[in-house]
MIRONU-732171 format. One line per 8 residues: their letters; for each residue x, y, z of N, C-alpha, C. Coordinates in steps of 0.05 Angstrom, whole numbers, plus 32768, in hexadecimal, padded with zeros to 4 digits. Layout:
BEGIN
a	X,Y,Z,X,Y,Z,X,Y,Z ~ ...;
END
This chain:
BEGIN
xxxxxxxx	87B9,877B,87D1,87A0,8778,87D5,87A1,8762,87E2 ~ 8792,8754,87F6,878D,8751,880E,8782,8730,8807 ~ 878C,8718,881A,8786,8708,881F,8778,86FA,8833 ~ 874E,86EE,882C,8748,86E7,8841,8754,86C2,884D ~ 875A,86C5,8869,8762,86A5,8871,874D,869E,887A ~ 8739,86A3,8881,8725,8696,888D,8718,86A6,88AA ~ 8706,86A2,88B9,8702,86AF,88CE,86FC,86D3,88C2 ~ 870B,86DB,88D4,8705,86F9,88D1,8726,8707,88CC;
xxxxxxxx	872E,86F0,88BC,8753,86FE,88BF,875A,86FF,889D ~ 875D,8719,889A,8766,8722,887D,878A,8724,887F ~ 8793,8720,886F,87B3,872A,8870,87B6,8739,884E ~ 87CC,874B,884E,87D7,8753,8839,87EC,873F,8824 ~ 87DF,873B,880D,87EA,8729,87FD,880C,8732,87F7 ~ 880E,8753,87F9,8829,8754,87FD,8846,8749,8809 ~ 8831,8742,8829,8843,8736,8839,8843,8721,883C ~ 8839,8708,8832,883A,86EE,8831,8855,86E8,881A;
xxxxxxxx	8863,86D1,8832,8877,86C9,8825,8873,86AC,881C ~ 8862,86A2,881B,885A,8684,8814,8843,8674,8826 ~ 8832,866C,8810,880F,8657,881E,8826,8644,8816 ~ 881F,8631,882D,8829,8612,882F,8811,8607,8837 ~ 880D,85E7,882F,87FE,85D7,8834,880E,85CF,884D ~ 87F2,85CC,8865,87FB,85C4,887F,8808,85A0,887D ~ 87EF,8591,8875,8800,8570,886F,8816,856D,8864 ~ 8816,857A,8848,8831,8570,8833,884B,8580,8846;
xxxxxxxx	884B,8595,8850,885C,85A6,8852,886C,859C,886E ~ 885B,8597,8887,886B,858B,88A5,8874,856D,88A1 ~ 8872,8565,8886,8884,8546,8885,889F,8549,888D ~ 88A7,8565,8879,88BF,8569,8881,88C7,8573,889E ~ 88DB,856B,88AA,88EC,8571,88CC,88E7,858D,88CB ~ 88FA,8599,88B5,88FC,85B9,88C0,88E3,85C6,88B8 ~ 88D2,85C6,88AA,88BC,85D0,88A9,88AE,85CE,88C2 ~ 88AE,85B0,88D3,88A3,85AF,88ED,88AC,85CA,8902;
xxxxxxxx	88C5,85C1,8904,88DD,85CC,890B,88D0,85F2,8918 ~ 88D0,85F6,88FA,88CD,8615,88F3,88B0,8617,88FF ~ 889F,8608,88FF,8888,8611,8908,8887,8612,8927 ~ 8891,8601,892E,888F,85F9,894D,889B,8612,8961 ~ 88B6,861B,894B,88BF,863A,8957,88B5,864C,8956 ~ 88A5,8657,8945,888F,8666,8939,887E,8666,894B ~ 886E,864F,894E,8860,864A,8968,8865,8653,8986 ~ 8880,8649,898B,888C,864F,89AB,8891,8672,89AA;
xxxxxxxx	8898,867D,898E,88A1,869A,8992,8888,86A9,898C ~ 886E,8698,8991,884C,86AA,8991,8853,86B3,8974 ~ 8857,86A8,8961,8854,86BF,8949,883C,86A5,8936 ~ 8832,86A0,893E,881D,868B,8930,87FD,868F,8939 ~ 87EF,8698,891F,87D3,86A1,892B,87C6,8687,891F ~ 87B6,8682,8929,87A5,866D,8924,8789,8673,8915 ~ 8780,8675,8903,8762,8683,88FB,8750,8668,88F0 ~ 875A,8656,88F5,874C,863E,88FA,8736,863C,8908;
xxxxxxxx	8721,862D,8903,8711,8628,8917,8703,8602,890F ~ 870F,85FB,88F7,8715,85E7,88F6,872C,85D9,88F5 ~ 872F,85B9,88E3,8748,85B6,88DD,8758,85BE,88CE ~ 8773,85C7,88D1,877E,85DB,88C3,878B,85D5,88AD ~ 8788,85DC,8892,879C,85D0,8879,87AE,85E7,886B ~ 87B6,85F2,8876,87CE,860E,886B,87DA,860E,8880 ~ 87F2,862D,8879,87F6,863E,8888,8802,864C,8872 ~ 8802,8667,887E,8806,867D,8870,8820,868E,887B;
xxxxxxxx	8839,8690,8872,884E,8695,887A,8851,86B7,8876 ~ 8851,86CB,8887,8853,86E3,887C,8862,86F0,888E ~ 886C,870E,887F,8883,8716,888C,887F,8733,888C ~ 887D,8754,889E,8872,876A,889D,8886,876F,8893 ~ 8880,878B,8896,8890,879D,888F,88AC,879D,88A2 ~ 88A1,879F,88C5,88BA,8799,88D4,88C6,8787,88D0 ~ 88C3,8773,88C4,88D3,8759,88C0,88C8,873C,88D1 ~ 88B0,874A,88D9,88AE,872F,88F5,88A1,8719,88DB;
xxxxxxxx	889E,8708,88E8,8894,86E9,88D2,8884,86E3,88E7 ~ 8865,86E3,88DB,884B,86D7,88E2,8847,86BE,88D0 ~ 883C,86AA,88DC,882E,8692,88D1,8813,8696,88DF ~ 87FE,868C,88C7,87E6,868D,88C9,87DC,8670,88C1 ~ 87D2,8663,88D5,87C8,8650,88CA,87A6,864E,88C3 ~ 87A2,8640,88B2,8785,8641,88A1,8775,862B,889B ~ 8765,862C,88A3,874E,860A,8899,8748,8612,8876 ~ 8753,8626,8868,8749,8623,8849,8768,861D,8846;
xxxxxxxx	8765,860D,882B,8776,85FE,881E,878A,860A,880D ~ 87A7,8607,880E,87BD,8614,8801,87B5,8622,87E2 ~ 87AD,8611,87D6,87A2,8616,87BA,878D,8624,87BC ~ 877C,8626,87CE,875E,863A,87CA,876D,8654,87D3 ~ 877C,8657,87E9,8780,8670,87EC,879F,8679,87D1 ~ 87AD,8669,87CB,87BD,8675,87AD,87A8,867F,87A2 ~ 8791,8671,8793,8788,8676,8786,8777,8696,878D ~ 876E,8698,87A0,8768,86B6,87AB,877B,86CC,87A9;
xxxxxxxx	8795,86C9,87AF,87A7,86E1,87AA,87AB,86E4,878D ~ 879F,86D1,877C,879F,86D5,875F,87BC,86DB,874F ~ 87CE,86CF,8761,87F2,86CF,8757,87F2,86B5,873A ~ 87DF,86A3,8740,87DB,8696,8727,87DB,86A3,870D ~ 87C5,86B0,8710,87B3,86BC,86F4,87C4,86D3,86F1 ~ 87D5,86E0,86FC,87F1,86EC,86F3,8804,86DD,86E8 ~ 8807,86D1,86E7,881F,86C0,86DC,8819,86BD,86BD ~ 882E,86C7,86A5,8831,86C1,8694,8830,86A9,868F;
xx	8821,86A3,866F,8829,868E,8662,884A,8687,8657 ~ 8855,866F,8662,886D,866D,8660,8868,8651,8647;
END
């Protein structure tokens, strides 16, 4: 299955490691440092022409990590994956 991140960017849901809210996750110094390191390494793809709201961490089959910055909220992206629908009633 695929996930549309905005603009013309679509990723495979199998490659997703996590979907994060940009505002709350960057409170942590570790998250900020990680994003800065990924930016320096050239592994950040900004698919947002508007104010970014989330980022999606992906790892491909080659083991390379990529961070996608999106203007779509993390909640909306999570709903689009269908992951919540697949959870069993606990």
